[in-house]
KEPADREN-929893 format. One line per 2 residues: for each residue x, y, z of C-alpha. Coordinates in nm, 4 decimals, always signed. Each point is the difference from the previous one (the first is absolute). Layout:
X:Y:Z | ...;
% end
This chain:
+9.9902:+7.6147:+7.6293 | +0.1904:+0.1242:+0.3063;
-0.1555:-0.2487:+0.2424 | +0.0316:-0.3601:-0.1248;
-0.0728:-0.1284:+0.3505 | -0.3459:+0.1578:-0.0024;
-0.0711:-0.1260:-0.3527 | +0.0973:-0.3557:+0.0892;
-0.2082:+0.0048:+0.3194 | -0.3077:+0.1149:-0.1916;
+0.0541:-0.2521:-0.2786 | +0.0236:-0.2768:+0.2601;
-0.3438:+0.1064:+0.1254 | -0.1552:-0.0376:-0.3464;
+0.0132:+0.3625:-0.1127 | +0.0519:+0.0801:-0.3706;
+0.2434:+0.2676:-0.1119 | -0.1018:+0.2634:-0.2535;
+0.3273:+0.0713:-0.1804 | -0.1390:+0.3111:-0.1685;
+0.1114:+0.2664:+0.2472 | -0.2166:+0.2652:-0.1677;
-0.3163:-0.2072:+0.0328 | -0.2776:+0.1249:+0.2258;
-0.1225:-0.3523:+0.0729 | +0.1539:-0.1168:+0.3254;
-0.1023:-0.0700:+0.3594 | +0.3272:+0.0678:+0.1856;
+0.3087:+0.1953:-0.0990 | +0.3228:+0.0318:+0.2017;
+0.2447:+0.2615:-0.1300 | +0.3152:+0.1729:+0.1142;
-0.1262:+0.3533:-0.0651 | -0.3466:+0.1433:+0.0352;
+0.0274:+0.1658:-0.3412 | -0.0073:-0.3485:-0.1563;
-0.3545:-0.0421:+0.1304 | -0.1291:+0.3370:-0.1093;
-0.2471:+0.2218:+0.1766 | -0.1515:-0.2059:+0.2787;
-0.3274:+0.1879:-0.0249 | -0.0476:-0.1248:-0.3570;
+0.0251:-0.3675:+0.0932 | -0.2936:-0.2292:+0.0518;
-0.0724:-0.0452:+0.3697 | +0.0378:-0.3774:-0.0402;
+0.3582:+0.0276:-0.1286 | +0.2594:-0.0500:+0.2753;
+0.3291:+0.1935:-0.0045 | +0.2918:+0.0307:+0.2407;
-0.0316:+0.3755:+0.0624 | -0.2218:+0.2227:+0.2096;
-0.0948:+0.3448:-0.1264 | +0.1995:+0.2738:+0.1777;
+0.2395:-0.2440:+0.1651 | +0.2588:+0.2778:-0.0198;
-0.1555:+0.1402:+0.3180 | +0.1835:-0.2826:+0.1763;
+0.2964:-0.0714:-0.2258 | +0.1303:+0.3482:-0.0775;
+0.2271:+0.1675:+0.2537 | -0.2171:+0.3098:+0.0203;
-0.3259:-0.1963:+0.0138 | +0.1194:-0.2261:+0.2814;
+0.1356:+0.2969:+0.1962 | -0.3176:+0.2068:-0.0239;
-0.2455:-0.2839:+0.0567 | +0.1821:-0.1247:+0.3072;
-0.0069:+0.3540:+0.1395 | -0.3756:+0.0033:-0.0455;
-0.0362:-0.3388:+0.1682 | +0.0039:+0.1713:+0.3407;
-0.3780:+0.0052:-0.0419 | -0.0073:-0.3814:+0.0111;
-0.0691:-0.1519:+0.3379 | +0.3028:-0.1662:+0.1566;
+0.2422:+0.0790:-0.2848 | +0.3218:+0.1824:+0.0925;
+0.2307:+0.0173:-0.2999 | +0.2923:+0.1210:+0.2128;
+0.0248:-0.3564:+0.1276 | +0.0894:-0.1443:-0.3418;
+0.0666:+0.2819:-0.2508 | +0.3003:+0.2338:+0.0395;
-0.1005:+0.3646:-0.0019 | -0.0439:+0.1153:-0.3583;
-0.0846:+0.3343:-0.1643 | -0.1169:+0.0983:-0.3460;
+0.2190:+0.3016:-0.0756 | -0.2350:+0.1242:-0.2719;
-0.2546:+0.0704:+0.2735 | +0.0868:+0.3313:+0.1728;
-0.1547:-0.1091:+0.3297 | +0.1922:-0.3265:+0.0053;
+0.3195:+0.1810:-0.0986 | -0.0380:+0.2270:+0.3037;
-0.0712:-0.3008:+0.2201 | +0.3168:-0.1658:-0.1279;
+0.2145:+0.3025:+0.0856 | -0.1332:-0.0030:+0.3554;
+0.0476:-0.3774:+0.0268 | +0.3578:+0.0315:-0.1260;
+0.0820:+0.2633:+0.2615 | -0.1582:-0.1946:+0.2851;
+0.1775:-0.3190:-0.1095 | +0.3371:+0.1735:-0.0049;
-0.0575:+0.1307:+0.3513 | -0.0902:-0.3514:+0.1128;
+0.3113:-0.1465:-0.1648 | +0.2184:+0.2630:+0.1649;
-0.1501:-0.0765:+0.3402 | +0.0580:-0.3731:-0.0529;
+0.3660:+0.0635:-0.0766 | +0.0313:+0.2279:+0.3044;
-0.1484:-0.2728:+0.2196 | +0.2275:-0.2652:-0.1505;
+0.2957:+0.2297:+0.0780 | -0.1031:-0.0077:+0.3684;
-0.0903:+0.3664:+0.0007 | +0.3281:+0.1478:-0.1240;
+0.0039:+0.3335:-0.1859 | +0.2623:+0.2132:-0.1698;
-0.0378:+0.2580:+0.2755 | +0.1306:-0.2551:+0.2511;
+0.3150:-0.0635:-0.2065 | -0.1212:-0.2977:-0.2015;
+0.1100:+0.0701:-0.3579 | -0.2089:-0.2671:-0.1704;
-0.3337:+0.1201:+0.1354 | -0.2715:+0.2539:-0.0631;
-0.0054:+0.3441:+0.1629 | -0.2206:+0.0434:+0.3019;
-0.2212:+0.2530:-0.1764 | -0.0834:-0.2510:-0.2742;
-0.0797:-0.2685:+0.2600 | -0.2280:+0.2410:+0.1854;
-0.1873:+0.0856:-0.3192 | -0.0363:-0.3666:-0.0999;
-0.1169:-0.0921:+0.3502 | -0.2615:+0.2767:-0.0022;
-0.1364:-0.1256:-0.3338 | -0.0100:-0.3618:+0.1171;
-0.1702:+0.0926:+0.3273 | -0.2593:+0.1913:-0.1997;
-0.0464:-0.3027:-0.2248 | -0.0413:-0.2277:+0.3030;
-0.2826:+0.2098:+0.1461 | -0.3455:-0.1513:-0.0011;
-0.2882:+0.1703:-0.1764 | -0.1576:+0.1038:+0.3312;
+0.3233:+0.1651:+0.1136 | +0.0466:+0.1777:-0.3318;
-0.3490:+0.1519:+0.0190 | +0.0981:+0.1973:+0.3100;
+0.2972:+0.1678:-0.1719 | +0.0101:+0.2736:-0.2565;
+0.0065:-0.1415:-0.3568 | +0.3476:+0.0036:-0.1498;
+0.1889:-0.1850:-0.2738 | +0.1569:-0.3308:+0.0864;
+0.3433:+0.1458:-0.0828 | +0.0506:+0.3737:+0.0348;
+0.2368:+0.1926:-0.2258 | +0.2415:+0.0624:+0.2877;
+0.0125:-0.3703:+0.0887 | +0.0555:-0.1015:-0.3609;
+0.2889:+0.2462:-0.0368 | +0.1705:-0.1679:+0.2956;
-0.0426:-0.3519:-0.1424 | +0.0062:+0.0459:-0.3765;
+0.3716:+0.0443:-0.0628 | +0.1310:-0.2889:+0.2118;
+0.0940:-0.3291:-0.1624 | -0.1609:-0.3180:+0.1281;
+0.2670:-0.2029:-0.1744 | +0.2877:+0.1772:+0.1734;
-0.1153:+0.1467:+0.3338 | +0.1893:+0.3168:+0.0747;
+0.0405:+0.0904:-0.3658 | -0.2129:+0.2510:-0.1865;
-0.1461:-0.0657:-0.3422 | +0.1343:+0.1875:-0.2952;
-0.2349:+0.2734:-0.1251 | -0.2223:-0.1403:-0.2709;
+0.1522:+0.0412:-0.3443 | +0.3573:+0.0426:+0.1282;
+0.2023:-0.3175:-0.0270 | +0.3671:+0.0020:+0.0804;
+0.2141:-0.2162:-0.2262 | +0.1867:-0.2842:+0.1694;
+0.3740:+0.0129:+0.0347 | +0.0542:-0.2461:-0.2840;
-0.1800:+0.2353:-0.2351 | +0.1766:+0.3095:+0.1301;
+0.3339:-0.1738:-0.0543 | -0.0843:-0.0704:-0.3633;
-0.0919:-0.3696:+0.0289 | -0.3300:-0.0865:-0.1588;
-0.0951:+0.3658:-0.0454 | -0.3653:+0.0468:-0.0733;
-0.1238:+0.1721:-0.3071 | -0.0508:+0.3679:+0.0787;
-0.3572:+0.1129:+0.0115 | -0.1461:+0.2982:-0.1771;
-0.0290:+0.3433:+0.1473 | -0.3635:-0.0468:+0.0945;
-0.0532:+0.0316:+0.3729 | -0.2837:-0.2487:-0.0020;
+0.1271:-0.3354:+0.1214 | -0.0779:-0.2978:-0.2171;
-0.2111:-0.2437:+0.1967 | +0.1272:-0.3518:+0.0305;
-0.1385:-0.2476:-0.2472 | -0.0780:-0.3566:+0.0869;
+0.2026:-0.2030:+0.2456 | +0.3398:-0.0819:-0.1446;
+0.0602:-0.3559:-0.1121 | +0.3118:-0.1399:+0.1603;
-0.0062:-0.3729:-0.0310 | +0.1934:-0.2013:+0.2566;
+0.2435:-0.2445:-0.1510 | -0.0981:-0.2969:+0.2098;
-0.2498:-0.1062:+0.2609 | +0.2188:-0.2484:+0.1775;
-0.1097:-0.3496:+0.0878 | -0.3459:-0.1418:-0.0401;
-0.2676:+0.1152:+0.2431 | -0.0815:-0.3511:+0.1096;
+0.3583:-0.0484:+0.1211 | +0.0191:+0.3228:+0.2005;
-0.0564:+0.0003:+0.3792 | -0.3164:+0.1485:+0.1407;
+0.0404:+0.3642:+0.1121 | -0.0226:+0.0651:+0.3720;
-0.0462:+0.3276:+0.1781 | +0.2956:+0.1027:+0.2151;
-0.1497:+0.3187:+0.1434 | +0.0197:+0.0303:+0.3761;
-0.3045:+0.1021:+0.1967 | +0.1815:+0.2320:+0.2371;
+0.3000:+0.1169:-0.2004 | -0.0254:+0.2660:-0.2723;
+0.0773:-0.0823:-0.3630 | +0.3748:-0.0229:-0.0396;
+0.0182:+0.2498:-0.2820 | -0.1725:+0.2662:+0.2101;
+0.2451:-0.0121:+0.2906 | +0.2205:+0.3016:+0.0395;
+0.3314:-0.0346:-0.1792 | -0.1176:-0.2857:-0.2222;
-0.2121:+0.1928:-0.2486 | +0.2199:+0.1801:-0.2473;
-0.0754:+0.3467:-0.1242 | -0.1074:+0.0596:-0.3560;
+0.2697:+0.0708:-0.2542 | -0.0233:+0.2192:-0.3070;
-0.0361:-0.3071:-0.2178 | -0.2995:-0.1168:+0.1993;
-0.1918:+0.3228:-0.0431 | +0.0950:+0.0449:-0.3618;
-0.1043:-0.3549:-0.0819 | -0.3322:+0.0061:+0.1829;
-0.0926:+0.3580:+0.0704 | -0.3461:-0.0480:-0.1466;
-0.1099:-0.2989:+0.2053 | +0.0834:-0.0830:+0.3544;
+0.0719:-0.3613:+0.0697 | +0.1693:-0.1835:+0.2780;
+0.3623:-0.0935:-0.0464 | +0.1004:-0.3619:+0.0242;
-0.0166:-0.1248:+0.3536 | -0.2104:+0.2811:+0.1424;
-0.3497:-0.0284:+0.1313 | -0.2371:-0.0594:-0.2893;
-0.3091:-0.1088:+0.1893 | -0.2073:+0.1126:+0.2915;
+0.0164:-0.3480:+0.1519 | +0.3249:+0.0837:+0.1761;
-0.1556:+0.3196:+0.1314 | -0.3075:-0.1863:+0.1209;
+0.2244:-0.2258:+0.2052 | +0.1350:+0.3027:+0.1849;
-0.3271:+0.0748:+0.1793 | +0.0644:-0.1802:+0.3338;
+0.0013:+0.2407:+0.2924 | +0.3617:-0.0772:+0.0948;
+0.1152:+0.1454:-0.3330 | -0.0189:+0.3522:+0.1385;
+0.2604:-0.0547:+0.2700 | +0.3292:+0.1886:-0.0532;
+0.2097:-0.3176:+0.0219 | -0.1754:-0.1351:-0.3099;
+0.1326:+0.2798:-0.2210 | +0.2912:-0.0577:-0.2369;
+0.3419:+0.0107:+0.1535 | +0.1619:+0.3429:-0.0153;
-0.3254:+0.1861:-0.0678 | -0.1281:+0.2772:+0.2210;
-0.3388:+0.1575:+0.0474 | -0.1532:+0.2875:+0.1841;
-0.2993:+0.0081:+0.2277 | -0.2013:+0.1493:-0.2853;
+0.0903:-0.2935:-0.2252 | -0.1114:-0.2393:+0.2736;
-0.3369:+0.1740:+0.0200 | -0.0426:-0.0201:-0.3776;
+0.0944:-0.3667:+0.0092 | -0.2519:-0.0677:+0.2777;
-0.2754:+0.1754:-0.1997 | +0.0903:-0.1823:-0.3207;
-0.0525:-0.3504:+0.1389 | -0.3741:+0.0245:+0.0881;
-0.0634:+0.2002:-0.3154 | +0.1496:-0.2717:-0.2200;
-0.1881:-0.2682:+0.1901 | -0.3283:+0.1850:-0.0542;
+0.0685:+0.0488:-0.3699 | +0.0899:-0.3636:-0.0437;
-0.3342:-0.0938:+0.1578 | -0.2157:+0.2317:-0.2149;
+0.1881:-0.0076:-0.3324 | -0.0337:-0.3319:-0.1882;
+0.2944:+0.0945:-0.2236 | +0.2358:+0.1112:+0.2783;
+0.2474:-0.2852:-0.0465 | -0.0305:-0.0053:-0.3788;
+0.1038:+0.3676:-0.0225 | +0.3565:-0.0674:+0.1120;
+0.2388:+0.2861:+0.0807 | +0.0886:+0.1423:-0.3422;
-0.3312:+0.1377:-0.1320 | +0.0406:-0.1538:-0.3461;
-0.2876:+0.0264:-0.2464 | -0.0575:-0.1783:-0.3304;
-0.1109:+0.1991:-0.3048 | -0.2102:-0.1881:-0.2568;
-0.1104:+0.1327:-0.3400 | -0.3688:-0.0777:-0.0335;
+0.0166:-0.0895:-0.3680 | +0.2793:-0.2598:+0.0148;
+0.0301:-0.3566:+0.1229 | +0.2595:-0.2740:+0.0664;
+0.2175:+0.2308:+0.2111 | +0.0663:+0.2532:-0.2743;
+0.0721:+0.3553:+0.1127 | -0.0084:-0.0753:+0.3733;
+0.2237:+0.2207:+0.2169 | +0.0874:+0.0105:+0.3686;
+0.0697:+0.3186:+0.1905 | +0.0132:+0.1482:+0.3482;
+0.0186:+0.3621:-0.1140 | -0.3253:+0.1943:-0.0047;
+0.1326:+0.2365:-0.2654 | +0.0766:-0.2805:-0.2417;
-0.3330:-0.1736:+0.0566 | -0.1947:+0.3168:-0.0755;
+0.2185:+0.0785:-0.3005 | -0.0426:-0.3453:-0.1528;
-0.3677:-0.0541:+0.0735 | -0.1290:+0.3496:-0.0680;
+0.2460:+0.1400:-0.2530 | -0.0215:-0.2418:-0.2908;
-0.2374:-0.0387:-0.2901 | -0.0908:-0.2502:-0.2690;
-0.0103:-0.3671:+0.0945 | +0.1443:+0.0778:+0.3431;
-0.2415:+0.2760:+0.0904 | -0.1833:-0.2012:+0.2663;
+0.1798:-0.1592:+0.2926 | -0.0813:-0.1698:+0.3259;
+0.2303:+0.0231:+0.3013 | -0.0025:-0.2859:+0.2483;
+0.1844:-0.0628:+0.3250 | +0.2873:-0.2393:-0.0590;
+0.0103:-0.3135:+0.2166 | +0.3367:+0.0489:+0.1670;
+0.0001:-0.3181:+0.2081 | -0.0913:-0.2799:-0.2440;
+0.0500:-0.3597:+0.0960 | +0.3166:-0.1140:-0.1796;
+0.1204:-0.3493:-0.0832 | +0.3763:-0.0269:-0.0363;
+0.0204:+0.3795:-0.0301 | -0.2523:+0.0044:-0.2890;
-0.3353:+0.1749:+0.0259 | -0.3002:-0.1598:-0.1683;
-0.3660:+0.0485:-0.0748 | -0.2801:-0.2538:-0.0399;
-0.2093:-0.0405:-0.3139 | -0.3440:-0.1184:+0.1074;
-0.2732:-0.1061:-0.2456 | -0.3582:+0.1070:+0.0713;
-0.3029:-0.0905:-0.2135 | -0.3050:+0.2288:+0.0099;
-0.3085:-0.1711:-0.1416 | -0.2667:+0.2427:+0.1150;
+0.0040:+0.3656:+0.1008 | -0.3412:+0.0310:+0.1627;
-0.0301:-0.1923:+0.2211 | +0.3731:-0.0476:+0.0375;
+0.1422:-0.3402:-0.0966 | +0.3761:-0.0213:+0.0565;
+0.2100:-0.3149:-0.0474 | +0.3453:-0.0043:+0.1621;
+0.2690:-0.2350:-0.1331 | +0.1762:-0.1718:+0.2892;
+0.3365:-0.0218:-0.1822 | +0.2128:+0.2943:-0.1085;
+0.3599:+0.0799:-0.0825 | +0.2655:+0.2402:+0.1265;
+0.2115:+0.2237:-0.2244 | +0.3417:+0.0888:+0.1412;
+0.2121:+0.3001:-0.0802 | +0.3131:-0.0816:-0.1959;
+0.2325:+0.2041:+0.2239 | +0.0334:+0.0103:+0.3777;
-0.2469:+0.2341:+0.1644 | +0.1642:+0.3155:+0.1312;
-0.1124:+0.3579:+0.0341 | +0.3568:+0.1230:-0.0486;
-0.0719:+0.0611:-0.3702 | -0.3582:+0.0863:-0.0828;
+0.0727:+0.0024:-0.3723 | +0.0876:-0.3707:-0.0164;
-0.3250:-0.1339:-0.1395 | +0.1228:-0.3608:+0.0219;
+0.0020:+0.0354:+0.3791 | -0.3363:+0.1731:+0.0361;
-0.2192:-0.1372:-0.2827 | -0.1013:-0.3638:-0.0310;
-0.1734:+0.0083:-0.3389 | +0.1135:-0.2808:-0.2250;
+0.0059:+0.2475:-0.2900 | +0.2676:+0.1947:+0.1931;
+0.2073:-0.2911:+0.1279 | +0.0312:-0.1639:-0.3422;
+0.2142:+0.2940:-0.1178 | +0.2696:-0.0769:+0.2573;
+0.3190:-0.1901:-0.0740 | -0.0066:-0.3756:+0.0645;
-0.3795:+0.0021:+0.0250 | -0.0478:-0.2973:-0.2319;
+0.2384:-0.2111:+0.2076 | -0.1719:+0.0915:+0.3271;
-0.3585:+0.0806:-0.0984 | -0.1419:-0.3043:+0.1807;
+0.1410:+0.1438:+0.3245 | -0.2011:+0.3196:-0.0433;
-0.3291:-0.1744:+0.0804 | -0.1350:-0.2163:+0.2777;
-0.3170:-0.2013:+0.0295 | -0.2086:+0.1090:+0.2987;
+0.0662:-0.3418:+0.1545 | +0.3703:+0.0881:+0.0208;
-0.0808:+0.3295:+0.1693 | -0.2300:-0.1851:+0.2375;
+0.2840:-0.2320:+0.1026 | +0.2350:+0.2954:+0.0390;
-0.2382:+0.1899:+0.2288 | -0.0668:-0.3131:+0.2040;
+0.3721:-0.0588:+0.0508 | +0.0542:+0.3589:+0.1170;
-0.2950:-0.0224:+0.2380 | +0.1140:-0.3315:+0.1450;
+0.3435:+0.1471:+0.0784 | -0.1388:+0.3134:+0.1619;
-0.2950:-0.1565:+0.1831 | +0.0199:-0.1953:+0.3227;
-0.3396:-0.1584:-0.0634 | +0.0539:-0.3664:-0.0943;
-0.3259:-0.0025:-0.1983 | +0.1306:+0.2518:-0.2498;
-0.2666:+0.1575:-0.2168 | +0.0140:+0.0555:-0.3750;
+0.0532:+0.3749:-0.0620 | -0.0934:-0.0296:-0.3682;
-0.3413:-0.1571:+0.0582 | -0.0851:+0.1726:+0.3274;
+0.1505:+0.3482:-0.0440 | +0.0933:+0.0879:-0.3581;
-0.2693:-0.1602:-0.2145 | -0.2982:+0.1199:+0.2101;
+0.1274:+0.3566:-0.0372 | +0.0259:-0.0439:-0.3756;
-0.3560:-0.1308:-0.0229 | -0.1328:+0.2876:+0.2083;
+0.1844:+0.2564:-0.2128 | -0.1298:-0.1576:-0.3216;
-0.3614:+0.0049:+0.1118 | +0.0145:+0.3527:+0.1453;
+0.1663:+0.1405:-0.3111 | -0.2699:-0.1500:-0.2220;
-0.2691:+0.1366:+0.2292 | +0.1486:+0.3469:-0.0448;
-0.0545:-0.0141:-0.3783 | -0.3259:-0.1953:+0.0010;
-0.2085:+0.3051:-0.0820 | +0.2485:+0.1208:-0.2635;
+0.0002:-0.3310:-0.1888 | -0.2812:-0.0479:-0.2471;
-0.1610:-0.3332:+0.0885 | -0.0393:-0.2244:-0.3030;
-0.1676:-0.3342:+0.0475 | +0.2378:-0.1934:-0.2287;
+0.3318:+0.1624:+0.0859 | +0.2807:-0.1452:+0.2078;
+0.3591:+0.1133:+0.0381 | +0.3308:-0.1302:+0.1301;
+0.1996:+0.2574:+0.1974 | +0.3626:-0.0082:+0.1072;
+0.0442:+0.1459:+0.3487 | +0.3502:+0.1033:+0.1074;
+0.0722:-0.0180:+0.3732 | +0.3077:+0.0627:+0.2129;
+0.0722:-0.1243:+0.3518 | +0.1759:+0.2184:+0.2545;
+0.2294:-0.1217:+0.2753 | -0.2883:-0.0211:+0.2468;
-0.1918:-0.2309:-0.2412 | -0.2519:+0.2670:-0.0953;
-0.1274:-0.0261:-0.3569 | -0.0104:+0.3098:-0.2217;
-0.1839:+0.0348:-0.3300 | +0.2134:+0.1588:-0.2723;
-0.2195:-0.0056:-0.3103 | -0.2482:-0.2073:-0.2018;
+0.0548:-0.1184:-0.3593 | -0.2880:-0.0477:-0.2441;
+0.1887:-0.2445:-0.2266 | +0.2551:-0.1797:+0.2194;
+0.2959:-0.1668:-0.1664 | -0.0785:-0.3661:-0.0673;
+0.3155:-0.0880:-0.1914 | +0.2295:-0.2883:+0.0893;
+0.2919:+0.2297:+0.0827 | +0.1559:-0.2283:+0.2650;
-0.0322:-0.3558:+0.1180 | -0.2227:+0.1225:+0.2837;
-0.2557:+0.1689:-0.2238 | +0.0123:-0.2812:-0.2546;
-0.1706:-0.2431:+0.2381 | -0.1987:+0.2524:+0.2029;
-0.1639:+0.1816:-0.2928 | -0.1156:-0.3248:-0.1624;
-0.1631:-0.1200:+0.3204 | -0.1618:+0.3384:+0.0645;
-0.1546:+0.0226:-0.3468 | -0.1499:-0.3497:+0.0305;
-0.1543:+0.0919:+0.3338 | -0.1274:+0.3301:-0.1406;
-0.1878:-0.1818:-0.2769 | -0.1567:-0.2221:+0.2665;
-0.1341:+0.3053:+0.1818 | -0.1065:+0.1916:-0.3125;
-0.1791:-0.2766:-0.1910 | -0.0764:-0.2780:+0.2481;
-0.1076:+0.2065:+0.3021 | -0.0950:+0.3478:-0.1241;
-0.1363:-0.1398:-0.3306 | +0.1391:+0.2763:-0.2229;
-0.0880:-0.0682:-0.3625 | -0.2369:-0.2777:+0.1079;
-0.2915:+0.1948:+0.1420 | -0.0780:+0.3732:-0.0183;
-0.0215:+0.0565:+0.3779 | +0.2178:-0.1084:+0.2889;
-0.1223:-0.2960:+0.2046 | -0.1476:+0.0571:+0.3458;
+0.1734:-0.2482:+0.2268 | +0.0602:-0.0423:+0.3700;
+0.3485:+0.1408:-0.0312 | +0.0884:-0.0594:+0.3636;
-0.0545:-0.3736:-0.0585 | +0.1428:-0.0288:-0.3512;
+0.1352:-0.3465:-0.0814 | +0.0914:+0.0456:-0.3651;
+0.3645:-0.0279:-0.0989 | +0.1601:+0.3443:-0.0299;
+0.3618:-0.1164:+0.0109 | +0.2169:+0.2344:+0.2039;
-0.2498:+0.2852:-0.0287 | -0.1868:+0.0992:+0.3171;
-0.3118:+0.2172:+0.0063 | +0.0406:+0.2936:+0.2374;
-0.2919:+0.0891:+0.2266 | -0.2309:-0.2815:-0.1227;
-0.2660:+0.0705:+0.2638 | -0.0172:+0.3623:-0.1030;
-0.0470:-0.0911:-0.3663 | -0.2741:-0.2480:+0.0871;
-0.1766:+0.2553:+0.2192 | +0.0226:+0.2817:-0.2568;
-0.1265:-0.2217:-0.2817 | -0.3038:-0.0960:+0.2064;
-0.0675:+0.3647:+0.0836 | +0.0349:+0.0867:-0.3672;
-0.2877:-0.2354:-0.0872 | -0.2220:+0.1725:+0.2560;
+0.0974:+0.3378:-0.1413 | -0.0905:-0.1144:-0.3524;
-0.3426:-0.1051:+0.1274 | -0.0620:+0.3356:+0.1656;
+0.0573:+0.1764:-0.3317 | -0.3280:-0.1535:-0.1239;
-0.1987:+0.1554:+0.2857 | -0.2084:+0.3076:-0.0858;
-0.2450:+0.2352:+0.1713 | -0.3435:-0.0032:-0.1670;
-0.2630:+0.2763:+0.0073 | -0.0008:+0.3770:-0.0324;
+0.1676:+0.2380:+0.2391 | -0.1924:+0.2772:+0.1761;
+0.1246:+0.3158:+0.1662 | -0.1785:+0.1365:+0.3075;
-0.1511:+0.3453:-0.0426 | +0.0984:+0.2735:+0.2437;
-0.3059:+0.0905:+0.2163 | -0.1487:+0.3438:-0.0403;
-0.0443:+0.2397:+0.2884 | -0.3030:-0.0895:+0.2083;
-0.0157:-0.3641:-0.1167 | +0.1755:-0.1311:+0.3119;
-0.2092:-0.1053:+0.2985 | -0.0027:+0.2373:+0.3008;
-0.0380:+0.3740:+0.0350 | +0.3680:+0.0783:-0.0699;
+0.2107:-0.0361:-0.3083 | +0.3210:-0.1934:+0.0320;
+0.2037:+0.3173:+0.0107 | -0.2280:+0.1521:+0.2684;
-0.0422:-0.3047:+0.2229 | +0.1602:+0.0744:+0.3435;
+0.0905:-0.3649:+0.0342 | +0.2652:+0.0525:-0.2673;
+0.1104:+0.3491:+0.1083 | +0.3643:+0.0195:+0.1025;
-0.0720:+0.2832:+0.2439 | -0.2747:-0.1933:+0.1767;
+0.2108:-0.3135:+0.0201 | +0.2937:+0.1967:+0.1448;
-0.2188:+0.1642:+0.2643 | -0.1463:-0.3358:+0.0966;
+0.3483:-0.1471:+0.0376 | +0.1091:+0.2929:+0.2224;
-0.3117:-0.0354:+0.2155 | +0.0616:-0.3712:+0.0404;
+0.3622:+0.0627:+0.0989 | -0.1056:+0.2622:+0.2550;
-0.2557:-0.2357:+0.1525 | +0.2542:-0.2794:+0.0332;
+0.2442:+0.2337:+0.1800 | -0.2682:+0.1056:+0.2509;
-0.0914:-0.3606:+0.0697 | +0.3664:-0.0879:+0.0523;
+0.0505:+0.2870:+0.2512 | -0.3149:-0.0958:+0.1939;
+0.1152:-0.3620:+0.0191 | +0.3431:+0.1110:+0.1236;
-0.1539:+0.2202:+0.2741 | -0.2240:-0.2833:+0.1134;
+0.3012:-0.2302:+0.0173 | +0.1935:+0.2503:+0.2164;
-0.2902:+0.0504:+0.2430 | -0.0613:-0.3711:+0.0254;
+0.3534:-0.1031:+0.1001 | -0.0966:-0.0348:+0.3623;
-0.3121:-0.1849:-0.0930 | +0.2050:-0.2383:-0.2050;
+0.2433:-0.0595:+0.2838 | -0.2868:-0.0260:+0.2469;
-0.1771:-0.2497:-0.2126 | +0.3190:-0.2029:-0.0359;
+0.0558:+0.0069:+0.3766 | -0.3609:-0.0921:+0.0584;
+0.0357:-0.2910:-0.2351 | +0.3120:-0.1093:+0.1806;
-0.1773:+0.0239:+0.3383 | -0.2927:-0.1985:-0.1287;
+0.2321:-0.2695:-0.1253;
% end
C-alpha cells in the first residue's frame, strides 16, 4: 500500500495482486517494515521478500561501525579511505581507543594552527597564540605518530600521548588560541545574564552538571534567494599567505559571552579557519622565512626551530593519514545514539569531558552511543553543506550481487554552514525530517534538494574555472562516483559473513555520503528502509523512475518470484535492460558463481573403503642387528663427532693447500715467464 509505483509496475507485467494481506499465498512481497513480513525463517524458500536476515549488521550505527573495523582482514580494503573514524562507546576497548584518538587529534589540530600562525607563540609576545610548552608537547606527539613501524620497534614502548604532554595541551582552546578552557562543569554566566537580562533559571544545589540534551532548534527566518540564482562559490585562499583571521591583530580574543555560550563545545568563530585546506596550502618551503610572518609579530630562535620541525612532520602525516584534511583544526566529533534515526539525538562536541559524560553516563534508550569524527571541511554550495542519498540494491549476498543506481539526490542544510555554533542543527544536519521543522520550509523546500545532474554541472563548472586543461574532465563521473561505488562494495563485503544468505531475498539500501573540499567521498551511514516519499519536486520524479528500474532488475533480470533460484548469466556481457541500475563487479560475480557450481559438485565426492592404522613394530622386528634407538646411524653423539672430524679434516686440507701455494709462488712466476719466453 505504501509503494503504488511497484504495484503498478508488477501489474503491467501481468502479476495478480492478492488483496488479503494476511494470506500466506504469495510469490513476492514488498513492505516498508520487516515486521510486516514476519519471521524470515518461517517463509517458504520460493517466496521473495525485500529484506535480508540480519541486515542490521550493515544498517545500524553500531553494526556498521564494528563490521567496518573488522574489514581490515579483507584484502585491499582500507576503511579509513571512505569511513570517518568511528567508535562504539559501549565497547571498553573502543572507548579507550577513542580517548587516545581524541588526544592525538587535538595535538594535530594545535600543530596545524601553530603552523598557520607562522610559528608564533605566546612566549614570543603573540597574544593570540599557544604557549611554547603546548606546541612542544603537540609536536612530540605528532612526530611520534609520524614514525614508521620499523622506527617505532627500536624505541621503548610508550603511549601515543603521555600524561605530561596531555596536561600541556588539554586546557588550551582550539577555537580561541591563547585562551584556556573553563574547567568542566564551571560555566560563567554572560554579562547579559549577570546584568539581569534574560536571567537563566537557577539550578539546584546538586554539584553534578546536567548534560546537554539534543542540539537546540533555532530555525533561521529565511534562506535568501533561490539556489539556482546564486553565484558559484570560489575559493579565495592564497597559497603563500596565511588565513586572514589567523594574522596577529586580526583575531579577536574570546569574551565572557563566547565562553558562557559555548563552553561545552569548541567551534570556530565566523571568519576563522574552519578547514585544514588553508593549512595544507601553507606547506611550501618559503613559508618558513621570517618575512612571511604576520606584520608586527615576533619570534625567537626556539620558535623558528619548532616551526622548521613542524613542516616536515605535517607533510608526513598528510601522506600517511587518509583523513588528515577531513579532520580540520577544531577536533569536533559527532555523537550518535545507536537506537535513534532521522537525526534525532545527535550532538556535536569538541570537549572530551562532555563526550564521555554523554556517551557513557546515560541509560535507557540512550545507553549505547557511537562517536564519529566530524567532517570539518565539507564541500559547500552557496554556504550550505549537503549529503548525497544513493540507492543500492542487493540481490544476492553470496556471491555478492550489488546494483548501483546511477542517479541520486543531494539534501542541503537549511541554514548556512558554520562551526561558530555547534548547536544549530539546521546548519549541521541535512535530514529532511529536521529541515521541515524550520520556518519557511514549505516555501523553500524545493531548494533543499538537488538532482545529481545539477551537482554534476556544478562540479564541472568549478573544475573548468580552476583547471587550465582545455579538455576539462567531469569530476562527478571520474572522481566522485567511482569512490561511492568502491565504498558501497567494500562496505557490503565487510558484512557478507554477518548477513544470512537467503536465496529469495533482495533489499534496497539508502547510502548517505558526504563530499569534502578535496572531492573525497565519505560514507556516513546506511539505511535499511530509505525514504521513498515524494517530499520535493526532485524526489517526485526521481523516486518513480528508480522504482520502475528496480522492478526491472528484481523480476526481469534476477527473476525473483518467477523461479526459485537466481539465473546464471554472463554478467560481464549482460544486455538486458536494467534502467539506470549498474551491476558492480560483474566479472567477479560471474567468476564466483562458476566456482560455486564446482564446489557444489565436490560435495558429492566421497572416500570409499575402510581405514587402517599401522601397528607400531615390536622390539626385534626391524631388520638389522640394532633397534632404532640403538642404531649409531641415528645417534646424536655419533653424528656430532662425525661432523667435528669432517670439519677438522677440511681445515687440515686448507692449510696444506695454502702452504703449497706459498712455496710455489716462484714456480708460478717462473712458469709464467717461461710461457712468455716461449711465446
